[in-house]
C-alpha positions as CSV (number, residue, x, y, z in Angstrom):
1,M,102.3,126.0,72.5
2,V,106.0,125.4,73.2
3,P,108.0,128.6,72.9
4,E,110.6,128.6,70.1
5,N,113.4,129.1,72.7
6,L,112.6,125.7,74.2
7,H,112.8,123.7,71.0
8,D,116.5,123.0,71.2
9,F,116.1,122.1,74.9
10,F,113.4,119.5,74.1
11,I,115.6,118.1,71.3
12,A,118.5,117.7,73.7
13,S,116.5,116.3,76.5
14,G,114.8,113.8,74.3
15,G,118.2,112.5,73.2
16,V,119.5,112.5,76.8
17,S,116.5,110.7,78.2
18,G,116.7,108.0,75.5
19,A,120.4,107.4,76.3
20,L,119.7,107.3,80.0
21,I,116.9,104.8,79.6
22,G,119.2,102.6,77.5
23,L,121.9,102.8,80.2
24,L,119.3,102.1,82.9
25,F,118.4,98.9,81.0
26,V,122.1,97.9,81.0
27,A,122.2,98.6,84.8
28,I,119.1,96.6,85.3
29,S,120.4,93.7,83.3
30,V,123.7,93.7,85.3
31,S,121.6,93.8,88.5
32,A,119.1,91.3,87.3
33,Q,120.0,88.6,89.9
34,R,119.5,91.1,92.7
35,L,116.2,92.3,91.3
36,A,114.8,88.8,90.7
37,L,114.9,87.9,94.4
38,E,111.6,87.8,96.1
39,E,113.1,88.7,99.5
40,A,112.7,91.9,101.3
41,K,116.3,92.9,100.4
42,S,115.4,93.1,96.7
43,Q,112.5,95.5,97.2
44,P,114.6,98.7,97.4
45,H,116.4,97.8,94.2
46,R,113.1,97.2,92.4
47,I,111.7,100.5,93.6
48,R,114.9,102.4,92.6
49,A,114.8,100.8,89.1
50,S,111.1,101.5,88.6
51,A,111.4,105.1,89.9
52,A,114.4,105.8,87.6
53,L,112.5,104.4,84.6
54,T,109.4,106.4,85.5
55,A,111.4,109.6,85.8
56,F,113.3,109.1,82.6
57,T,110.2,108.0,80.7
58,N,108.4,111.1,81.9
59,A,111.2,113.3,80.6
60,L,111.3,111.4,77.3
61,T,107.6,111.6,76.7
62,V,107.3,115.3,77.6
63,S,110.3,116.2,75.5
64,L,109.1,114.3,72.4
65,F,105.6,115.6,72.6
66,G,107.0,119.1,73.2
67,L,108.6,118.9,69.7
68,L,105.4,118.1,67.9
69,P,103.6,121.0,66.3
70,G,100.4,122.2,68.1
71,E,99.3,122.3,71.7
72,K,100.3,118.9,73.0
73,I,102.6,119.5,75.9
74,G,99.9,120.4,78.4
75,W,97.9,117.2,77.8
76,T,101.1,115.2,77.7
77,S,102.3,116.7,81.0
78,M,99.0,115.9,82.6
79,T,99.0,112.3,81.3
80,V,102.5,111.4,82.3
81,S,102.2,113.1,85.7
82,V,99.0,111.0,86.5
83,V,100.8,107.9,85.4
84,G,103.7,108.8,87.7
85,I,101.3,109.5,90.6
86,V,99.7,106.1,90.0
87,F,103.1,104.4,90.0
88,I,104.0,106.0,93.3
89,A,100.6,105.0,94.8
90,A,101.2,101.4,93.6
91,T,104.7,101.4,95.0
92,V,103.5,102.6,98.4
93,L,100.7,100.1,98.5
94,Y,103.3,97.4,97.5
95,L,105.5,98.4,100.4
96,I,102.5,98.4,102.8
97,R,101.4,95.0,101.6
98,L,104.9,93.6,102.2
99,R,105.2,95.4,105.5
100,Q,108.3,97.2,104.2
101,V,107.4,100.7,105.4
102,N,110.2,101.1,107.9
103,L,113.5,102.9,108.5
104,K,115.3,100.8,105.8
105,T,112.9,102.1,103.2
106,A,112.7,105.7,104.5
107,R,115.2,107.0,101.9
108,D,113.2,105.3,99.1
109,L,110.0,106.8,100.5
110,L,111.6,110.2,100.7
111,F,112.6,110.0,97.0
112,L,109.0,108.9,96.2
113,A,107.7,111.9,98.1
114,G,110.0,114.1,96.0
115,L,108.8,112.5,92.8
116,I,105.1,112.9,93.7
117,V,105.8,116.7,94.3
118,V,107.4,116.9,90.9
119,F,104.4,115.1,89.3
120,A,101.9,117.2,91.2
121,I,103.5,120.4,89.9
122,Q,103.7,119.0,86.4
123,L,100.0,118.1,86.6
124,A,99.1,121.6,87.7
125,E,101.3,123.2,85.0
126,G,100.0,120.9,82.3
127,T,96.4,121.8,83.3
128,A,97.3,125.5,83.2
129,V,99.0,125.2,79.8
130,T,96.0,123.3,78.5
131,A,93.6,125.9,79.7
132,N,95.8,128.7,78.3
133,P,98.1,127.5,75.5
134,A,99.8,130.9,75.3
135,D,101.1,130.5,78.9
136,S,104.9,130.2,78.2
137,G,105.6,130.4,81.9
138,G,103.8,127.1,82.4
139,V,105.8,125.5,79.6
140,D,109.0,126.8,81.2
141,T,108.1,125.1,84.5
142,I,107.3,121.9,82.6
143,A,110.8,122.1,81.0
144,F,112.3,122.6,84.5
145,E,110.4,119.5,85.7
146,V,112.0,117.5,82.9
147,V,115.4,118.5,84.3
148,V,114.3,117.5,87.8
149,C,113.1,114.1,86.5
150,F,116.6,113.6,85.0
151,L,118.2,114.4,88.4
152,I,115.9,112.1,90.3
153,G,116.4,109.3,87.7
154,I,120.1,109.6,87.9
155,A,120.1,109.5,91.7
156,R,117.9,106.4,91.7
157,S,120.1,104.8,89.1
158,W,123.2,105.5,91.1
159,E,121.7,103.9,94.1
160,L,120.5,100.9,92.0
161,I,124.0,100.1,90.8
162,G,125.4,100.5,94.3
163,G,127.3,103.7,93.8
164,P,129.0,105.0,96.9
165,D,127.0,107.2,99.2
166,I,129.0,110.2,100.4
167,A,126.5,112.1,102.5
168,I,127.5,114.9,104.8
169,T,125.7,113.3,107.8
170,H,127.5,110.0,107.2
171,E,130.9,111.7,106.9
172,V,130.4,113.9,110.0
173,T,129.4,110.8,112.0
174,Q,132.5,108.9,110.9
175,L,134.7,111.8,111.8
176,I,133.2,112.0,115.3
177,R,133.5,108.2,115.8
178,R,137.1,108.2,114.7
179,H,137.9,111.1,117.0
180,E,136.3,109.3,119.9
181,R,138.3,106.1,119.2
182,E,141.7,107.9,119.0
183,P,143.4,108.6,122.4
184,D,144.0,112.2,123.4
185,D,147.6,113.3,122.7
186,A,147.4,116.0,125.4
């Protein structure tokens, strides 16, 4: 049973996930040419689009079923987490088949690993809530997982559209390289 204090959260997250899925479809349609290529270069874009859609759909499904009366959030969490785990397994098999497991796809594989951790926790909490419907702590964790799915989906969407990557390691490396190229003033 979903605690009353999470009702508004699930209303808001349902609306947010629906809007984000709509924006993702716009981003995919803008990137359609890049995604349609059968080359190895298009694979990361396909993975990012699919991972973002999976994360947002997970959040939407859990949020909507969390609003229905009764004890549905545990079963829903278990179901969507299994679907997510199957998606990740299929994606990894896809990359292995195409021999795309390499340094270029390492970042995508790292995101997939993070997503599988999210889905594994969601599966465990869904199982716990199904076994003990009065477990409000499990429902709180599932709500937290919805937020994490939003963050992962947003990050994947940002990469899909080619948003700038401002990572600390990249910036430090650039500063060191620039310093090495500049002559000493001493």
